[in-house]
KEFI-670416 format. One record per atom (N, C-alpha, C, O): atom name; residue number from 0; x, y, z. Coordinates in steps of 0.001 Angstrom, whole numbers. Example, Ala and Ser with C-alpha at 12.3 -4.5 7.8 and 13.67 -1.06 7.14 Angstrom:
at,i,X,Y,Z
N,0,13190,-5690,7800
CA,0,12300,-4500,7800
C,0,13200,-3300,7800
O,0,14236,-3319,8465
N,1,12850,-2250,7080
CA,1,13670,-1060,7140
C,1,12900,30,7870
O,1,13409,1138,8039
This chain:
at,i,X,Y,Z
N,0,43444,-5159,25699
CA,0,43878,-5750,24590
C,0,44265,-7095,25026
O,0,45072,-7339,25924
N,1,43491,-8125,24169
CA,1,43558,-9490,24637
C,1,44464,-10225,23541
O,1,44728,-9725,22448
N,2,44904,-11473,23977
CA,2,45551,-12291,23002
C,2,44253,-13288,22406
O,2,43577,-14016,23133
N,3,44128,-13184,21356
CA,3,43295,-13910,20629
C,3,43535,-15341,20617
O,3,42596,-16137,20584
N,4,44667,-15678,20642
CA,4,45165,-17236,20682
C,4,44953,-17795,22071
O,4,45097,-19004,22248
N,5,44684,-17152,22870
CA,5,44066,-17871,24287
C,5,42659,-18115,24274
O,5,42149,-18669,25247
N,6,41983,-17778,23313
CA,6,40626,-17920,23420
C,6,40218,-19195,22662
O,6,40395,-19313,21450
N,7,39673,-20124,23423
CA,7,39130,-21639,22911
C,7,38255,-21048,21800
O,7,38426,-21692,20765
N,8,37435,-20114,21663
CA,8,36490,-20022,20542
C,8,37434,-19482,19207
O,8,37086,-19540,18027
N,9,38399,-19080,19603
CA,9,39288,-18545,18402
C,9,40008,-19969,17823
O,9,40038,-20233,16621
N,10,40495,-20709,18712
CA,10,41166,-21864,18303
C,10,40193,-22874,17561
O,10,40619,-23587,16652
N,11,38842,-22911,17988
CA,11,37814,-23807,17286
C,11,37505,-23263,15952
O,11,37311,-23980,14970
N,12,37461,-21865,15942
CA,12,37003,-21068,14593
C,12,38216,-21316,13582
O,12,38047,-21604,12398
N,13,39419,-21172,14177
CA,13,40730,-21416,13313
C,13,40697,-22919,12502
O,13,40954,-23109,11313
N,14,40328,-23846,13451
CA,14,40283,-25224,13104
C,14,39005,-25455,11954
O,14,38990,-26357,11116
N,15,38331,-24786,12073
CA,15,36848,-24746,11375
C,15,37297,-24240,9790
O,15,37111,-24832,8726
N,16,37930,-22979,10037
CA,16,38299,-22597,8668
C,16,39371,-23428,8039
O,16,39399,-23386,6809
N,17,40206,-24131,8605
CA,17,40993,-25104,8099
C,17,40326,-26141,7541
O,17,40670,-26489,6412
N,18,39360,-26766,8142
CA,18,38351,-27644,7621
C,18,37769,-27143,6234
O,18,37766,-27781,5182
N,19,37322,-25984,6433
CA,19,36565,-25510,5167
C,19,37406,-25506,4162
O,19,36957,-25927,3096
N,20,38819,-25048,4200
CA,20,39467,-24983,3306
C,20,39846,-26246,2595
O,20,39960,-26347,1374
N,21,40027,-27189,3463
CA,21,40420,-28716,3033
C,21,39265,-29148,2269
O,21,39449,-29530,1113
N,22,38096,-29135,2766
CA,22,36707,-29584,2193
C,22,36314,-28969,916
O,22,35515,-29574,200
N,23,36854,-27677,507
CA,23,36528,-27129,-724
C,23,37771,-27315,-1765
O,23,37690,-26706,-2832
N,24,38713,-27982,-1554
CA,24,39854,-28118,-2283
C,24,39422,-28902,-3865
O,24,40072,-28747,-4898
N,25,38227,-29718,-3735
CA,25,37885,-30410,-4825
C,25,36818,-29791,-5700
O,25,36390,-30408,-6676
N,26,36411,-28677,-5400
CA,26,35117,-28046,-6023
C,26,35349,-27747,-7489
O,26,36456,-27287,-7773
N,27,34553,-27922,-8377
CA,27,34705,-27444,-9578
C,27,35544,-26267,-9937
O,27,35672,-25442,-9033
N,28,36117,-26026,-11015
CA,28,36970,-24946,-11343
C,28,36056,-23683,-11607
O,28,36481,-22537,-11461
N,29,34749,-23987,-12012
CA,29,34042,-22766,-12031
C,29,33382,-22253,-10899
O,29,32544,-21357,-11007
N,30,33688,-22740,-9850
CA,30,33390,-22434,-8370
C,30,34437,-21551,-7583
O,30,34178,-21006,-6510
N,31,35778,-21466,-8309
CA,31,36600,-21027,-7714
C,31,36403,-19505,-7039
O,31,36974,-19067,-6041
N,32,35544,-18921,-7783
CA,32,35264,-17448,-7390
C,32,33810,-17400,-6856
O,32,33323,-16339,-6464
N,33,33101,-18614,-6849
CA,33,31662,-18521,-6411
C,33,31653,-19163,-5005
O,33,32161,-18668,-3999
N,34,31031,-20284,-5086
CA,34,30519,-20936,-3535
C,34,31829,-21382,-2885
O,34,31942,-21159,-1680
N,35,32965,-22064,-3614
CA,35,34427,-22094,-2828
C,35,34682,-20944,-2393
O,35,34926,-21032,-1190
N,36,34767,-19662,-2843
CA,36,35307,-18473,-2308
C,36,34368,-18073,-1143
O,36,34830,-17465,-177
N,37,33214,-18363,-1208
CA,37,32246,-17848,-125
C,37,32288,-18671,933
O,37,32099,-18145,2030
N,38,32518,-20004,882
CA,38,32735,-20853,2141
C,38,34154,-20470,2882
O,38,34292,-20338,4098
N,39,35015,-20346,2042
CA,39,36457,-20002,2559
C,39,36553,-18556,3130
O,39,37367,-18295,4016
N,40,35760,-17673,2639
CA,40,35828,-16141,3137
C,40,35000,-16293,4367
O,40,35523,-15906,5412
N,41,33860,-16764,4418
CA,41,32987,-16828,5615
C,41,33606,-17605,6644
O,41,33455,-17164,7783
N,42,34320,-18743,6503
CA,42,35021,-19537,7687
C,42,36217,-18698,8245
O,42,36423,-18508,9444
N,43,36958,-18234,7239
CA,43,38085,-17395,7843
C,43,37703,-16089,8414
O,43,38472,-15418,9103
N,44,36533,-15752,8122
CA,44,36173,-14258,8725
C,44,35929,-14512,10096
O,44,36147,-13548,10830
N,45,35511,-15617,10671
CA,45,35207,-16010,11902
C,45,36407,-15605,12970
O,45,36327,-14774,13876
N,46,37419,-16340,12645
CA,46,38542,-16185,13671
C,46,39465,-14873,13380
O,46,40275,-14428,14194
N,47,39229,-14355,12161
CA,47,39796,-13055,11994
C,47,39161,-11851,12610
O,47,39828,-10858,12902
N,48,37799,-11942,12820
CA,48,37170,-11017,13391
C,48,36991,-11055,15177
O,48,36640,-10129,15909
N,49,37304,-12231,15485
CA,49,37717,-12493,16720
C,49,39225,-11865,17134
O,49,39404,-11254,18188
N,50,40105,-12070,16303
CA,50,41132,-11575,16492
C,50,41285,-10049,16458
O,50,42030,-9433,17219
N,51,40574,-9533,15580
CA,51,40416,-7942,15412
C,51,39825,-7559,16547
O,51,40409,-6638,17118
N,52,38913,-7941,17032
CA,52,38009,-7560,18358
C,52,38999,-7504,19520
O,52,39004,-6530,20272
N,53,39874,-8575,19686
CA,53,40766,-8724,20818
C,53,41840,-7623,20623
O,53,42477,-7321,21633
N,54,42126,-6990,19480
CA,54,43035,-6010,19306
C,54,42471,-4533,19558
O,54,43170,-3521,19502
N,55,41157,-4562,19832
CA,55,40657,-3304,20027
C,55,40497,-2910,21533
O,55,40687,-3727,22434
N,56,40138,-1618,21751
CA,56,40126,-1329,23268
C,56,38629,-1677,23573
O,56,37723,-1356,22803
N,57,38439,-2314,24677
CA,57,37402,-2576,25536
C,57,36466,-3717,25087
O,57,36570,-4254,23984
N,58,35488,-4075,26068
CA,58,34461,-4986,25714
C,58,33452,-4560,24569
O,58,32830,-5379,23892
N,59,33370,-3343,24446
CA,59,32150,-3046,23468
C,59,32631,-3066,22278
O,59,31794,-3095,21376
N,60,34054,-3058,21902
CA,60,34580,-3199,20514
C,60,34784,-4631,20489
O,60,34592,-5113,19373
N,61,35119,-5462,21400
CA,61,35291,-6960,21349
C,61,33789,-7411,20847
O,61,33652,-8010,19781
N,62,32759,-7103,21628
CA,62,31452,-7510,21543
C,62,30999,-7183,19823
O,62,30555,-8083,19111
N,63,31159,-6041,19425
CA,63,30998,-5739,18069
C,63,31577,-6609,16991
O,63,30935,-6938,15994
N,64,32820,-6969,17232
CA,64,33596,-7977,16276
C,64,33065,-9324,16552
O,64,32989,-10077,15581
N,65,32644,-9808,17822
CA,65,32192,-11017,17843
C,65,30784,-11213,17210
O,65,30476,-12351,16858
N,66,29875,-10153,17034
CA,66,28699,-10264,16415
C,66,28975,-10308,14992
O,66,28143,-10888,14295
N,67,30036,-9781,14414
CA,67,30311,-10033,13088
C,67,30836,-11603,12775
O,67,30528,-12280,11793
N,68,31555,-11917,13687
CA,68,31953,-13485,13601
C,68,30742,-14363,13479
O,68,30685,-15362,12761
N,69,29673,-13857,14325
CA,69,28487,-14627,14459
C,69,27651,-14642,12995
O,69,27142,-15620,12447
N,70,27670,-13469,12613
CA,70,27236,-13210,11305
C,70,27928,-14185,10183
O,70,27285,-14833,9359
N,71,29330,-14171,10299
CA,71,29930,-14961,9181
C,71,29769,-16519,9430
O,71,29817,-17345,8519
N,72,29548,-16864,10931
CA,72,29154,-18262,11070
C,72,27738,-18558,10643
O,72,27517,-19698,10235
N,73,26736,-17679,10680
CA,73,25363,-18098,10206
C,73,25589,-18275,8769
O,73,25109,-19289,8262
N,74,26368,-17296,7883
CA,74,26604,-17493,6518
C,74,27224,-18996,6125
O,74,26900,-19672,5148
N,75,28152,-19313,7101
CA,75,28745,-20770,6966
C,75,27848,-21721,7114
O,75,27923,-22755,6450
N,76,26926,-21516,7956
CA,76,25713,-22800,7781
C,76,25197,-23189,6564
O,76,25077,-24347,6164
N,77,24827,-21937,5859
CA,77,24045,-22093,4581
C,77,25032,-22596,3540
O,77,24773,-23637,2936
N,78,26077,-21963,3310
CA,78,26721,-22358,2031
C,78,27335,-23747,1917
O,78,27378,-24260,799
N,79,27891,-24504,3140
CA,79,28276,-25963,2696
C,79,26872,-26795,2386
O,79,26922,-27690,1542
N,80,25687,-26522,3027
CA,80,24557,-26914,2728
C,80,24233,-27030,1132
O,80,23957,-28000,426
N,81,24374,-25696,868
CA,81,24031,-25635,-755
C,81,25143,-26462,-1517
O,81,24825,-27167,-2476
N,82,26237,-26383,-1150
CA,82,27465,-27167,-1781
C,82,27330,-28704,-1724
O,82,27864,-29424,-2568
N,83,26507,-29240,-569
CA,83,26277,-30542,-643
C,83,25184,-30970,-1310
O,83,25087,-32142,-1674
N,84,24154,-29971,-1560
CA,84,23090,-30297,-2241
C,84,23421,-30300,-3817
O,84,22861,-31025,-4640
N,85,24368,-29418,-4072
CA,85,24777,-29311,-5486
C,85,25696,-30551,-5918
O,85,26002,-30736,-7096
N,86,26079,-31317,-4961
CA,86,27111,-32612,-5241
C,86,28460,-32162,-4980
O,86,29361,-32961,-5234
N,87,28783,-30932,-4481
CA,87,30269,-30457,-4533
C,87,30832,-30933,-3382
O,87,32051,-31105,-3398
N,88,30073,-31248,-2143
CA,88,30526,-31428,-843
C,88,30075,-32819,-379
O,88,28898,-33146,-537
N,89,31030,-33717,230
CA,89,30470,-34885,632
C,89,29489,-34673,1870
O,89,29441,-33563,2400
N,90,28734,-35692,2318
CA,90,28007,-35631,3459
C,90,28880,-35492,4555
O,90,28702,-34696,5477
N,91,29884,-36321,4441
CA,91,30818,-36198,5698
C,91,31366,-35013,6077
O,91,31376,-34622,7244
N,92,31896,-34324,5004
CA,92,32484,-32978,4900
C,92,31227,-32012,5419
O,92,31379,-31294,6407
N,93,30234,-32041,4830
CA,93,29152,-31172,5270
C,93,28973,-31277,6798
O,93,29045,-30265,7496
N,94,28747,-32465,7307
CA,94,28481,-32779,8635
C,94,29668,-32277,9504
O,94,29393,-31703,10557
N,95,30945,-32446,9148
CA,95,32048,-31824,9849
C,95,31807,-30386,9954
O,95,31790,-29881,11077
N,96,31596,-29583,8789
CA,96,31386,-28335,8927
C,96,30336,-27795,9783
O,96,30423,-26885,10608
N,97,29273,-28544,9432
CA,97,27821,-28210,10312
C,97,28104,-28251,11797
O,97,27865,-27329,12577
N,98,28697,-29550,12136
CA,98,28987,-29594,13716
C,98,29990,-28344,14311
O,98,29830,-27702,15349
N,99,31000,-28230,13370
CA,99,32001,-27273,13805
C,99,31514,-25853,14134
O,99,31847,-25161,15096
N,100,30471,-25492,12923
CA,100,30107,-24253,12884
C,100,29033,-24150,14137
O,100,29027,-23097,14775
N,101,28255,-25058,14456
CA,101,27299,-25079,15530
C,101,28041,-24832,16858
O,101,27611,-24099,17749
N,102,29131,-25477,16898
CA,102,29994,-25350,18424
C,102,30439,-24033,18452
O,102,30359,-23413,19512
N,103,30996,-23392,17234
CA,103,31546,-22058,17439
C,103,30570,-21002,17658
O,103,30819,-19993,18318
N,104,29259,-21289,16995
CA,104,28286,-20342,17418
C,104,28015,-20331,18810
O,104,28027,-19233,19367
N,105,27729,-21535,19597
CA,105,27445,-21728,20849
C,105,28780,-21029,21678
O,105,28496,-20361,22671
N,106,29873,-21131,21391
CA,106,30938,-20386,22109
C,106,30805,-19026,21901
O,106,30878,-18287,22883
N,107,30630,-18580,20845
CA,107,30630,-17065,20555
C,107,29317,-16611,21430
O,107,29430,-15585,22101
N,108,28104,-17316,21451
CA,108,27028,-16729,22245
C,108,27336,-16920,23481
O,108,26898,-15980,24145
N,109,27920,-17737,24163
CA,109,28503,-17872,25470
C,109,29395,-16719,25877
O,109,29186,-16038,26881
N,110,30397,-16541,25044
CA,110,31306,-15365,25308
C,110,30441,-13913,25109
O,110,30748,-12924,25774
N,111,29536,-13894,24309
CA,111,28897,-12509,24257
C,111,28054,-12218,25469
O,111,27937,-11093,25955
N,112,27415,-13422,25974
CA,112,26635,-13259,27080
C,112,27508,-12908,28261
O,112,27005,-12186,29121
N,113,28733,-13317,28413
CA,113,29691,-13128,29433
C,113,30036,-11651,29392
O,113,29977,-10944,30397
N,114,30413,-11191,28144
CA,114,30911,-9813,28086
C,114,29686,-8885,28225
O,114,29943,-7736,28585
N,115,28482,-9178,28012
CA,115,27356,-8423,28233
C,115,27233,-8189,29752
O,115,27249,-7073,30270
N,116,27108,-9365,30417
CA,116,26998,-9554,31944
C,116,28102,-8597,32724
O,116,27856,-7910,33715
N,117,29290,-8705,32092
CA,117,30209,-7972,32842
C,117,30323,-6550,32783
O,117,30980,-5891,33590
N,118,29533,-5975,31608
CA,118,29327,-4765,31303
C,118,30400,-4154,30491
O,118,30312,-2980,30133
């Protein structure tokens, strides 16, 4: 069992989730259960799955949850793009989420390679 709070990728993913929540505050009310919810759920799913994987036994379980986090990060790549194109998200907020997501995906990939190499 690992302490997820000690993983840099969890810290970055947590900051990304906070950014996503801030960026979606001004979405139209008809998007509360739509795109706003999707962005918030996918962003919070990344650090949540890292935390859950750390609470499981062994690298195989952690790896499985890191892959789930990666899927959520991939989802987060698309939804802010759609929100920007619909005029709900500013270019600067989109860029912040895009860069944060790319960084988290790189870190997840690196951790997954390390865990796979360690066996």
